[in-house]
VEXTORZA-543724 format. One record per residue (C-alpha): x, y, z. Coordinates in pm, 1 decimal, decimal comma. Example, Ala and Ser with C-alpha at 12.3 -4.5 7.8 and 13.67 -1.06 7.14 Angstrom:
BEGIN
{{1230,0; -450,0; 780,0}}
{{1367,0; -106,0; 714,0}}
END
This chain:
BEGIN
{{2669,9; -197,3; -2435,6}}
{{2617,0; 9,4; -2151,5}}
{{2692,0; -6,7; -1792,2}}
{{2328,1; 65,3; -1725,8}}
{{2272,6; -331,3; -1883,6}}
{{2471,8; -492,9; -1558,7}}
{{2309,0; -254,3; -1335,5}}
{{1982,0; -414,0; -1481,8}}
{{2162,1; -756,5; -1486,4}}
{{2238,0; -703,1; -1082,3}}
{{1890,2; -635,8; -1014,3}}
{{1785,0; -966,7; -1141,7}}
{{2076,3; -1140,3; -970,9}}
{{1947,4; -1025,7; -606,8}}
{{1677,7; -1295,8; -663,0}}
{{1367,4; -1129,0; -798,7}}
{{1072,6; -1360,6; -867,7}}
{{861,4; -1331,4; -1120,0}}
{{512,9; -1320,8; -964,2}}
{{367,9; -982,3; -891,0}}
{{111,5; -1071,9; -611,2}}
{{159,8; -1236,2; -300,5}}
{{-52,8; -1307,5; -35,1}}
{{-171,7; -986,6; 169,0}}
{{-464,7; -1086,5; 373,8}}
{{-687,6; -1385,2; 428,9}}
{{-1046,9; -1323,6; 416,6}}
{{-1317,9; -1463,6; 658,9}}
{{-1679,8; -1369,9; 698,0}}
{{-1793,3; -1132,6; 1005,7}}
{{-2172,3; -1177,2; 950,3}}
{{-2377,0; -1301,1; 740,0}}
{{-2474,5; -1657,9; 609,2}}
{{-2525,4; -1588,9; 237,9}}
{{-2894,1; -1588,2; 249,8}}
{{-3096,4; -1255,9; 273,4}}
{{-3279,3; -1198,4; 616,5}}
{{-3346,3; -1048,7; 937,8}}
{{-3265,1; -1333,8; 1175,3}}
{{-2968,7; -1420,9; 1412,9}}
{{-2964,6; -1129,4; 1687,1}}
{{-2800,8; -1231,3; 2012,7}}
{{-2643,7; -1507,9; 1868,3}}
{{-2297,3; -1544,6; 1667,0}}
{{-2259,8; -1308,7; 1378,1}}
{{-2182,2; -1548,8; 1068,6}}
{{-2527,4; -1790,0; 1171,2}}
{{-2780,6; -1427,2; 1210,5}}
{{-2935,0; -1278,4; 837,8}}
{{-2812,9; -984,5; 628,8}}
{{-2979,8; -816,8; 342,9}}
{{-2771,5; -576,8; 130,8}}
{{-2521,9; -479,3; 437,9}}
{{-2364,4; -133,9; 316,6}}
{{-2172,2; 75,1; 555,2}}
{{-1924,0; -18,7; 786,8}}
{{-1826,4; 170,2; 1088,9}}
{{-1576,7; 34,0; 1382,8}}
{{-1573,9; 176,8; 1715,5}}
{{-1268,1; 206,2; 1894,7}}
{{-1331,3; -110,0; 2063,2}}
{{-1327,6; -326,2; 1771,7}}
{{-1746,0; -310,1; 1765,7}}
{{-1793,0; -321,4; 1382,9}}
{{-2145,8; -130,8; 1295,8}}
{{-2341,9; -226,4; 982,5}}
{{-2553,0; -37,6; 778,8}}
{{-2794,3; -339,2; 685,3}}
{{-3003,1; -142,7; 446,3}}
{{-3231,2; -403,0; 290,2}}
{{-3371,2; -484,0; 638,6}}
{{-3406,9; -123,7; 718,2}}
{{-3193,9; -145,4; 1071,4}}
{{-2824,0; -105,8; 1148,6}}
{{-2632,2; -369,3; 1336,4}}
{{-2379,4; -429,3; 1543,3}}
{{-2168,2; -719,1; 1636,6}}
{{-1925,4; -710,1; 1900,2}}
{{-1697,1; -1070,1; 2050,9}}
{{-1889,1; -1245,1; 1809,3}}
{{-2236,2; -1157,5; 1828,8}}
{{-2539,7; -936,5; 1681,2}}
{{-2754,6; -740,2; 1756,7}}
{{-2976,5; -460,1; 1616,0}}
{{-2909,6; -100,4; 1797,9}}
{{-3136,4; 120,2; 1500,1}}
{{-3457,4; 16,0; 1367,9}}
{{-3729,3; -234,3; 1390,6}}
{{-3695,7; -411,5; 1034,9}}
{{-3968,7; -277,4; 862,7}}
{{-3994,1; 3,8; 614,1}}
{{-4068,0; 393,5; 744,0}}
{{-3970,0; 667,9; 900,9}}
{{-4136,2; 722,3; 1279,4}}
{{-3955,6; 710,8; 1620,2}}
{{-3763,1; 1046,8; 1673,2}}
{{-3685,9; 1105,1; 2018,1}}
{{-3747,6; 787,7; 2113,8}}
{{-3547,5; 451,1; 2120,6}}
{{-3354,8; 394,3; 1888,4}}
{{-3440,8; 8,4; 1797,8}}
{{-3803,4; 96,6; 1841,1}}
{{-3804,1; 376,9; 1559,0}}
{{-3804,3; 279,8; 1224,9}}
{{-3588,2; 379,2; 927,8}}
{{-3600,8; 304,4; 526,6}}
{{-3299,5; 192,4; 353,0}}
{{-2983,5; 293,8; 550,6}}
{{-2656,1; 298,6; 390,3}}
{{-2411,6; 494,3; 514,9}}
{{-2370,5; 556,4; 904,9}}
{{-2078,8; 679,5; 1136,5}}
{{-1918,5; 753,6; 1442,5}}
{{-1803,7; 1051,4; 1621,9}}
{{-1506,1; 1059,8; 1836,0}}
{{-1819,0; 1016,3; 2192,5}}
{{-1979,0; 746,4; 1989,8}}
{{-2249,4; 887,7; 1885,7}}
{{-2425,6; 716,4; 1567,7}}
{{-2488,3; 890,5; 1224,2}}
{{-2733,6; 736,3; 955,8}}
{{-2769,5; 809,4; 596,5}}
{{-3148,6; 687,9; 575,5}}
{{-3113,6; 737,0; 235,7}}
{{-3513,5; 638,8; 127,6}}
{{-3639,8; 925,9; 391,8}}
{{-3381,6; 1201,7; 246,9}}
{{-3209,1; 1281,4; 614,2}}
{{-2957,3; 1207,9; 856,9}}
{{-3036,4; 1071,3; 1209,3}}
{{-2853,1; 1039,4; 1498,4}}
{{-2798,0; 791,6; 1792,6}}
{{-2696,4; 921,5; 2148,1}}
{{-2759,8; 753,0; 2415,5}}
{{-3026,6; 538,6; 2235,2}}
{{-3165,3; 754,1; 2115,6}}
{{-3268,2; 906,6; 1767,6}}
{{-3350,2; 1243,4; 1577,3}}
{{-3323,4; 1385,8; 1266,5}}
{{-3035,3; 1609,9; 1259,2}}
{{-3050,5; 1697,8; 843,3}}
{{-3284,8; 1652,9; 589,3}}
{{-3702,8; 1740,2; 608,5}}
{{-3792,5; 1348,8; 468,2}}
{{-3904,4; 1534,9; 145,0}}
{{-3702,3; 1458,4; -174,4}}
{{-3530,4; 1771,1; -320,2}}
{{-3202,1; 2003,5; -278,8}}
{{-3284,7; 2322,7; -107,0}}
{{-3165,9; 2512,2; 219,2}}
{{-2847,5; 2551,3; 199,8}}
{{-2785,3; 2865,7; 441,3}}
{{-3070,3; 2695,4; 643,0}}
{{-3084,9; 2511,6; 964,3}}
{{-2993,5; 2173,2; 868,8}}
{{-3341,6; 2034,4; 921,3}}
{{-3520,3; 2199,5; 705,3}}
{{-3333,8; 2106,7; 405,1}}
{{-3411,1; 1868,5; 139,6}}
{{-3205,7; 1625,2; 34,9}}
{{-3201,9; 1316,7; -262,9}}
{{-3081,3; 978,1; -191,4}}
{{-2842,5; 1072,1; 40,9}}
{{-2676,0; 750,5; 110,6}}
{{-2349,9; 853,3; 283,4}}
{{-2250,5; 1033,3; 642,5}}
{{-1884,4; 1095,5; 763,0}}
{{-1844,1; 1328,4; 1094,4}}
{{-1541,8; 1477,7; 1195,9}}
{{-1279,8; 1575,6; 1461,3}}
{{-1478,1; 1901,7; 1537,9}}
{{-1809,5; 1721,6; 1501,6}}
{{-1938,1; 1789,0; 1155,8}}
{{-2134,3; 1591,9; 932,4}}
{{-2081,9; 1578,5; 575,8}}
{{-2302,8; 1430,5; 363,6}}
{{-2315,3; 1252,9; 51,3}}
{{-2607,7; 1460,5; -134,7}}
{{-2587,7; 1131,4; -405,5}}
{{-2904,9; 1240,0; -656,5}}
{{-2784,5; 1620,2; -602,7}}
{{-2433,0; 1519,3; -679,8}}
{{-2342,0; 1726,9; -427,6}}
{{-2121,8; 1703,6; -83,3}}
{{-2316,1; 1880,9; 151,1}}
{{-2132,0; 2003,2; 547,4}}
{{-2383,7; 2043,2; 873,4}}
{{-2154,4; 2262,3; 1082,4}}
{{-2370,7; 2441,4; 1403,6}}
{{-2656,4; 2269,6; 1293,3}}
{{-2697,8; 2467,1; 1014,6}}
{{-2626,2; 2374,3; 582,0}}
{{-2390,3; 2382,7; 309,0}}
{{-2283,8; 2281,4; 11,7}}
{{-1921,1; 2176,8; -3,3}}
{{-1820,8; 2020,4; -318,0}}
{{-2005,6; 1978,9; -606,9}}
{{-2254,0; 2206,4; -813,2}}
{{-2172,0; 2571,9; -848,6}}
{{-1924,6; 2568,2; -554,1}}
{{-1593,9; 2383,1; -699,8}}
{{-1534,7; 2307,6; -1044,0}}
{{-1484,7; 1990,2; -991,5}}
{{-1858,7; 1829,7; -1055,7}}
{{-1948,3; 1503,6; -946,7}}
{{-2175,3; 1181,8; -1057,9}}
{{-2277,9; 1018,0; -851,3}}
{{-2156,3; 992,7; -493,2}}
{{-2193,3; 713,0; -264,5}}
{{-1938,0; 724,5; -91,4}}
{{-1711,0; 950,6; 150,0}}
{{-1480,5; 923,3; 460,0}}
{{-1291,8; 1165,5; 655,2}}
{{-910,4; 1133,7; 765,8}}
{{-729,3; 1223,5; 1063,0}}
{{-631,6; 1590,6; 939,8}}
{{-1049,7; 1634,7; 839,2}}
{{-941,7; 1516,7; 390,8}}
{{-1236,7; 1431,3; 283,2}}
{{-1209,4; 1103,6; 63,7}}
{{-1554,9; 1041,9; -188,8}}
{{-1669,3; 785,6; -442,8}}
{{-1732,4; 917,1; -753,2}}
{{-1982,6; 618,2; -851,8}}
{{-2056,0; 722,1; -1231,7}}
{{-1747,4; 965,5; -1277,3}}
{{-1543,8; 630,5; -1202,5}}
{{-1335,7; 810,9; -999,7}}
{{-1220,9; 877,7; -579,6}}
{{-1148,5; 1219,7; -555,0}}
{{-985,8; 1389,6; -242,1}}
{{-1109,7; 1739,2; -55,8}}
{{-861,1; 1865,5; 190,8}}
{{-963,5; 2048,1; 492,5}}
{{-867,1; 2420,8; 347,0}}
{{-913,0; 2286,9; -18,7}}
{{-1141,0; 2464,0; -277,3}}
{{-1181,1; 2249,6; -517,1}}
{{-1153,6; 1891,1; -573,3}}
{{-833,2; 1619,4; -706,1}}
{{-846,3; 1306,8; -855,8}}
{{-656,2; 1029,3; -660,6}}
{{-823,2; 737,2; -851,8}}
{{-919,2; 600,8; -1182,1}}
{{-908,7; 812,4; -1563,0}}
{{-1294,0; 797,3; -1595,0}}
{{-1305,9; 509,4; -1821,9}}
{{-1531,4; 148,9; -1690,3}}
{{-1258,4; -138,0; -1699,3}}
{{-1032,6; -299,5; -1482,1}}
{{-658,8; -150,5; -1492,3}}
{{-384,2; -68,7; -1363,7}}
{{-220,3; -183,1; -1090,4}}
{{94,5; -136,0; -970,6}}
{{87,6; 201,3; -1153,4}}
{{-37,3; 511,4; -1042,0}}
{{-385,5; 533,9; -924,1}}
{{-461,7; 819,9; -1171,0}}
{{-382,7; 623,0; -1453,2}}
{{-661,7; 294,8; -1341,0}}
{{-972,8; 198,0; -1443,5}}
{{-1235,1; 172,7; -1239,4}}
{{-1627,4; 31,3; -1269,5}}
{{-1849,3; 210,9; -1085,5}}
{{-1705,2; 276,6; -723,9}}
{{-1912,9; 246,5; -465,4}}
{{-1716,5; 212,0; -99,4}}
{{-1446,1; 443,5; -5,7}}
{{-1227,9; 394,1; 355,4}}
{{-903,0; 535,7; 461,8}}
{{-656,1; 411,1; 758,4}}
{{-393,8; 596,3; 1045,0}}
{{-152,6; 515,3; 735,9}}
{{-257,7; 735,1; 442,1}}
{{-403,0; 400,6; 239,1}}
{{-689,8; 454,5; 81,4}}
{{-938,5; 174,1; -12,1}}
{{-1161,7; 116,5; -268,0}}
{{-1448,2; -87,2; -301,2}}
{{-1467,3; -145,9; -680,4}}
{{-1749,0; -277,4; -701,7}}
{{-1867,2; -364,8; -1072,8}}
{{-1505,4; -526,5; -1044,4}}
{{-1602,1; -718,2; -741,3}}
{{-1246,5; -610,0; -620,6}}
{{-1112,0; -385,2; -351,5}}
{{-829,2; -235,3; -442,1}}
{{-569,7; 14,2; -228,5}}
{{-414,2; 324,7; -302,0}}
{{-90,0; 345,1; -107,9}}
{{26,5; 683,7; -1,8}}
{{245,8; 698,9; -318,8}}
{{-8,7; 673,3; -500,7}}
{{42,1; 338,1; -672,3}}
{{-343,6; 117,9; -719,5}}
{{-308,0; -271,3; -610,7}}
{{-583,4; -517,1; -549,3}}
{{-544,7; -642,7; -213,2}}
{{-882,4; -902,4; -205,6}}
{{-1114,6; -1011,5; -505,0}}
{{-1085,4; -1229,8; -859,9}}
{{-1270,8; -1027,7; -1051,0}}
{{-1401,0; -1367,7; -1211,1}}
{{-1741,0; -1481,4; -1178,2}}
{{-1904,3; -1326,5; -859,7}}
{{-2011,3; -1550,1; -605,2}}
{{-1935,5; -1611,8; -196,1}}
{{-1574,9; -1812,5; -176,7}}
{{-1263,1; -1817,3; -58,7}}
{{-1288,8; -1762,1; 343,5}}
{{-966,1; -1903,2; 529,8}}
{{-783,1; -1797,7; 232,3}}
{{-568,0; -1511,9; 40,0}}
{{-809,7; -1232,4; 29,4}}
{{-673,7; -1204,5; -341,6}}
{{-866,1; -1602,0; -451,0}}
{{-1154,4; -1541,4; -301,5}}
{{-1442,3; -1465,1; -471,0}}
{{-1658,7; -1115,0; -402,7}}
{{-1980,5; -1017,8; -541,1}}
{{-2122,9; -596,3; -563,8}}
{{-1903,8; -494,7; -254,4}}
{{-2043,3; -192,1; -179,6}}
{{-1831,1; -38,4; 78,6}}
{{-1490,8; -42,0; 293,2}}
{{-1351,6; 85,8; 611,6}}
{{-1031,1; -5,4; 771,1}}
{{-996,4; -31,6; 1171,7}}
{{-726,5; 57,3; 1348,9}}
{{-514,6; -282,7; 1355,8}}
{{-519,4; -302,8; 998,0}}
{{-799,0; -481,2; 951,8}}
{{-1036,1; -432,0; 638,2}}
{{-1403,2; -466,6; 657,1}}
{{-1599,3; -551,7; 344,0}}
{{-2021,9; -526,9; 276,6}}
{{-2015,3; -755,6; 53,8}}
{{-2352,5; -649,8; -80,3}}
{{-2501,0; -922,7; -283,7}}
{{-2321,7; -1236,0; -91,0}}
{{-2564,5; -1085,4; 207,5}}
{{-2188,9; -1078,7; 402,3}}
{{-2007,4; -870,0; 614,5}}
{{-1643,9; -990,8; 540,9}}
{{-1248,4; -888,2; 701,4}}
{{-964,2; -889,0; 523,0}}
{{-675,7; -983,4; 829,7}}
{{-299,9; -850,4; 724,1}}
{{-74,8; -1108,0; 751,2}}
{{217,6; -937,5; 900,6}}
{{550,4; -819,6; 701,1}}
{{807,2; -1037,4; 863,4}}
{{1174,3; -1154,8; 809,9}}
{{1263,3; -1519,7; 692,8}}
{{1545,8; -1692,1; 839,3}}
{{1788,4; -1568,9; 544,6}}
{{1723,3; -1154,1; 737,8}}
{{1921,4; -879,0; 585,7}}
{{2237,9; -979,4; 358,8}}
{{2425,9; -818,2; 109,2}}
{{2267,2; -778,8; -192,7}}
{{2575,3; -950,5; -438,5}}
{{2678,9; -1160,8; -219,1}}
{{2439,8; -1249,4; 45,1}}
{{2660,9; -1252,7; 313,8}}
{{2502,0; -1133,4; 640,8}}
{{2665,9; -836,5; 645,2}}
{{2656,4; -499,3; 548,1}}
{{2818,6; -191,1; 525,5}}
{{2723,2; 230,3; 539,3}}
{{2659,5; 279,6; 200,5}}
{{2645,8; -18,2; 52,7}}
{{2327,2; -192,4; -115,4}}
{{2104,8; -477,6; 56,9}}
{{1883,4; -702,7; 82,3}}
{{1614,1; -839,6; 298,1}}
{{1406,8; -1188,2; 278,5}}
{{1102,7; -1228,0; 425,3}}
{{722,7; -1327,3; 331,1}}
{{423,7; -1061,3; 256,9}}
{{789,8; -793,7; 245,6}}
{{558,6; -649,3; -58,2}}
{{225,9; -682,5; -256,5}}
{{398,5; -512,7; -582,3}}
{{693,7; -577,3; -783,1}}
{{839,8; -197,9; -857,8}}
{{1206,8; -38,2; -878,8}}
{{1273,7; 279,4; -832,4}}
{{1548,4; 528,3; -1013,1}}
{{1807,5; 767,9; -891,4}}
{{1761,0; 955,4; -587,0}}
{{1573,3; 661,9; -465,3}}
{{1276,5; 718,8; -294,2}}
{{1176,2; 653,6; 139,2}}
{{900,3; 429,2; -3,6}}
{{805,7; 235,1; -286,6}}
{{488,0; 86,3; -315,1}}
{{408,9; 105,4; 40,3}}
{{719,2; -43,4; 167,3}}
{{972,4; 94,6; 371,1}}
{{1259,7; 19,3; 561,2}}
{{1481,4; 196,2; 873,0}}
{{1747,3; 93,3; 975,4}}
{{1869,3; 176,5; 1282,8}}
{{1570,9; 397,4; 1293,4}}
{{1695,2; 575,5; 1028,4}}
{{1506,4; 594,9; 716,3}}
{{1710,3; 389,3; 446,3}}
{{1651,2; 423,1; 76,3}}
{{1478,2; 141,0; -161,2}}
{{1601,1; 41,5; -512,1}}
{{1342,1; -233,4; -536,1}}
{{1071,7; -448,1; -426,7}}
{{902,8; -795,7; -401,5}}
{{661,4; -964,5; -218,9}}
{{951,4; -1166,8; -101,7}}
{{1224,1; -948,2; -117,8}}
{{1345,3; -593,1; -33,6}}
{{1654,0; -425,5; -181,2}}
{{1800,4; -111,2; 6,2}}
{{2072,5; 97,1; 42,0}}
{{2257,3; 123,9; 393,8}}
{{2210,4; 493,2; 512,8}}
{{2563,8; 588,1; 527,4}}
{{2574,1; 736,4; 842,1}}
{{2526,1; 393,1; 943,5}}
{{2682,5; 342,0; 1264,5}}
{{2989,5; 46,6; 1308,4}}
{{2821,7; -280,7; 1506,7}}
{{2561,2; -405,0; 1511,7}}
{{2203,7; -235,2; 1295,2}}
{{1902,3; -314,8; 1344,0}}
{{1649,9; -334,2; 1052,9}}
{{1230,5; -302,9; 1017,5}}
{{1063,6; -293,7; 727,2}}
{{694,5; -172,9; 713,4}}
{{433,0; -233,7; 465,0}}
{{83,0; 30,5; 441,2}}
{{171,3; 59,3; 791,0}}
{{198,1; -272,1; 981,9}}
{{641,0; -309,7; 1096,3}}
{{775,9; -648,6; 1120,0}}
{{971,7; -679,9; 1392,2}}
{{1370,5; -624,2; 1370,5}}
{{1647,6; -778,8; 1209,4}}
{{2000,1; -736,6; 1326,7}}
{{2301,5; -770,5; 1063,4}}
{{2629,2; -655,0; 1172,8}}
{{2761,7; -374,5; 994,2}}
{{3127,4; -354,4; 892,1}}
{{3335,4; -72,9; 815,4}}
{{3346,0; -265,6; 449,2}}
{{3158,8; -551,8; 268,1}}
{{3237,1; -600,3; -100,9}}
{{3034,5; -870,6; -277,3}}
{{3074,2; -903,7; -614,5}}
{{2751,8; -931,9; -817,2}}
{{2747,3; -1244,9; -1027,9}}
{{2453,7; -1427,7; -1171,5}}
{{2248,0; -1748,1; -1115,5}}
{{2540,1; -1935,8; -1270,7}}
{{2785,4; -1782,6; -1028,1}}
{{2940,3; -1583,0; -1369,6}}
{{3020,3; -1150,9; -1169,5}}
{{2924,7; -903,2; -1296,4}}
{{3263,9; -776,4; -1507,0}}
{{3277,6; -581,6; -1829,5}}
{{3560,3; -581,5; -2045,1}}
{{3796,7; -308,5; -2176,9}}
{{3552,1; -230,5; -2425,3}}
{{3280,6; -212,1; -2206,1}}
{{3091,8; -519,7; -2323,1}}
{{3009,6; -840,7; -2097,3}}
{{3228,9; -1029,5; -2047,8}}
{{3148,4; -1435,5; -2096,3}}
{{3320,0; -1806,0; -2211,9}}
{{3291,3; -1618,8; -2580,2}}
{{3381,5; -1316,0; -2477,1}}
{{3674,3; -1340,9; -2274,4}}
{{3915,8; -1073,8; -2117,6}}
{{4267,3; -1037,1; -2285,3}}
{{4535,9; -1150,7; -2034,5}}
{{4749,0; -813,7; -1932,9}}
{{4377,8; -630,1; -2062,4}}
{{4155,6; -420,7; -1778,4}}
{{3795,5; -530,8; -1701,9}}
{{3608,3; -392,0; -1445,6}}
{{3352,1; -572,7; -1211,0}}
{{3079,5; -486,0; -979,7}}
{{3055,2; -507,3; -669,8}}
{{2912,7; -328,6; -343,0}}
{{3021,1; -248,4; 25,8}}
{{3329,9; -67,4; -67,2}}
{{3309,4; 158,6; 243,4}}
{{3342,1; 497,9; 309,9}}
{{3482,5; 708,2; 5,2}}
{{3664,1; 1061,6; -32,1}}
{{3284,4; 1273,1; -133,0}}
{{3015,2; 1358,2; 53,1}}
{{2725,3; 1105,1; -133,7}}
{{2389,3; 1183,2; -3,7}}
{{2201,2; 887,9; 79,5}}
{{1963,3; 734,3; -261,5}}
{{2161,5; 928,6; -492,8}}
{{2349,9; 874,3; -742,1}}
{{2739,0; 899,4; -735,4}}
{{2875,4; 1202,8; -934,3}}
{{3074,2; 1164,3; -1274,1}}
{{3363,4; 1417,9; -1203,9}}
{{3513,3; 1380,9; -952,9}}
{{3479,4; 1011,5; -923,1}}
{{3376,8; 877,5; -497,7}}
{{3681,7; 684,9; -494,5}}
{{3658,1; 399,5; -209,7}}
{{3975,2; 528,2; 97,0}}
{{4036,3; 117,0; 227,7}}
{{4323,7; -17,7; 49,2}}
{{4178,5; -311,3; -242,3}}
{{4263,0; -625,0; -320,1}}
{{4210,0; -887,2; -603,3}}
{{4338,5; -1235,2; -713,3}}
{{4188,5; -1441,3; -1046,5}}
{{4200,4; -1784,3; -1035,4}}
{{4420,2; -1740,9; -678,0}}
{{4700,2; -1494,4; -853,4}}
{{4711,5; -1116,4; -726,2}}
{{4580,1; -903,0; -984,1}}
{{4690,7; -514,8; -986,1}}
{{4347,7; -234,8; -892,3}}
{{4376,7; 87,8; -1070,7}}
{{4048,0; 198,2; -955,1}}
{{3791,9; 122,3; -641,9}}
{{3486,2; 350,7; -621,9}}
{{3148,1; 483,3; -600,6}}
{{3018,5; 404,0; -1006,0}}
{{2916,1; 666,5; -1190,6}}
{{2530,2; 760,4; -1182,3}}
{{2469,4; 490,5; -977,9}}
{{2289,4; 433,1; -620,1}}
{{2536,9; 186,6; -393,3}}
{{2694,3; 13,6; -744,9}}
{{3089,0; -29,2; -657,9}}
{{3339,2; -27,3; -982,8}}
{{3671,4; -164,7; -919,2}}
{{3889,5; -201,2; -1259,5}}
{{4137,4; -437,9; -1241,0}}
{{4438,3; -505,9; -1479,3}}
{{4447,9; -891,8; -1609,6}}
{{4754,9; -1093,6; -1483,3}}
{{5009,9; -1155,0; -1798,7}}
{{5041,2; -1518,8; -1711,8}}
{{4764,9; -1649,4; -1680,6}}
{{4613,6; -1941,3; -2001,9}}
{{4310,9; -1957,0; -2148,7}}
{{4027,1; -2033,0; -1932,2}}
{{3784,7; -1936,4; -1666,3}}
{{3893,0; -1779,4; -1363,1}}
{{3733,7; -1717,5; -962,7}}
{{3765,5; -1339,7; -892,4}}
{{3772,7; -1253,2; -543,8}}
{{3801,9; -911,6; -409,8}}
{{3921,4; -777,8; -68,6}}
{{3880,2; -388,9; 67,8}}
{{4012,3; -346,2; 428,4}}
{{4114,2; -664,7; 473,2}}
{{3796,2; -833,7; 363,7}}
{{3740,7; -1085,1; 122,0}}
{{3464,0; -1081,8; -96,4}}
{{3227,2; -1373,9; -288,7}}
{{3365,7; -1472,4; -591,3}}
{{3233,8; -1490,4; -945,3}}
{{3382,9; -1651,1; -1269,1}}
{{3532,9; -1532,2; -1482,5}}
{{3691,5; -1612,0; -1868,4}}
{{4016,6; -1535,0; -1966,1}}
{{4158,2; -1568,1; -2308,0}}
{{4551,5; -1514,3; -2487,4}}
END
């Protein structure tokens, strides 16, 4: 049996739960009472009626704009009060160069805000893009005729076909999801061009229903009938698929987003931490792609669509045809829950350390040492259970850990526990540890850092992770021979006589030997230690080769080791004569 068996066993012994999911967000309603209609302006947004809410945009003050498409208006929610900022509630195409609230719109589905607070409207039914500046509305793209023409000319002379979404970058360039033309168009300096789709890129589009921009100017596209999410960098010449395998269905959570199945995703959003959010519309779920490319579900059960779950975990809530998703700077996620005729908001439950804080991964003692494996316990520390192989990453499933500000290699994550390696450069004394989950950082936790902090790995019954001399697992039915040798597995030996990079596996040659004095006792009887050092092929794992005292009778005995004068926890081993 190989030592790898023990390493897997050690991870299990670290207390990882089997549950893949826990609450990351609570869900509530921001606007709409669940019934379609056009009422409530000037009152509480949750008592108002909205009809088929589409895209959502949030300004720096937290004011939320809603494309209330079924009512042919744009509405805003500020401090819980709802109002109309564009449109009269009647279908039409009138009012340019006048007050926006006196103009008529036709199924406005997309909206965006620029840095100056100007509002852009994808007036889809009119096949135009309109702008509201200081309360005045104008048309800035489209000639109110259905078609595909005008590239290289003034944008208002161009024909669009169902322009359902709009975005604007920091330079004032305007991007349009020209859905029925299966292209993305750009307005720069008043002129229009096609930048994605058609004959421009190899990557073709199939009903692009939503777009979003990040701070770097990267464009994200919900390619709805392609059942993909695409990325088009500012300097790119073609699109990159970041989610979706083009099959219809639901699958792939906790794995690479490019291998996941989506079902007609109609919304996409991005936050400042690099997370991409998907309105997986026909799956009635909201999903997230972490910066490392992992996809997870953050809202919606996907069961029979209904309007349920406010006040509780978002993963237990029901959505009905979610059409849009957007994130604000505080980490709140807004959903156009279209057929529920409501706008709902996901409020993150911040990551945080529990009373156990940071501990040695093997002994659970509240002390660590440079290079050792450590665990932090808490709530909502991660959305999925994942493990990593060497060299260990600095982020896993959207989770990162710092020790005194240094990024720590991550071994494994769950909702309630993160296992990581303490960086070798960590100074002795008291260290501060912080956990960041998808851009949200917990408060810091303090942990003593000692020259050595030996902890013996053990199972739930307290049996030590020990191999006999033939590399088989020590157990009552497979006891070690008195006078023979065992290999004990632990962590926290402190400095070694070789240079090891953080997160790197120890080499097989030369061996990295502990620089501090090691001792061991079995049943209180001193035992000879022949070697203490890093286990080759593993990160932060220490092996100690020990000679079982000759005089021990058959039976179970506690094994205790010490390094640099610091004693470990005890673990049971079996001995036979």
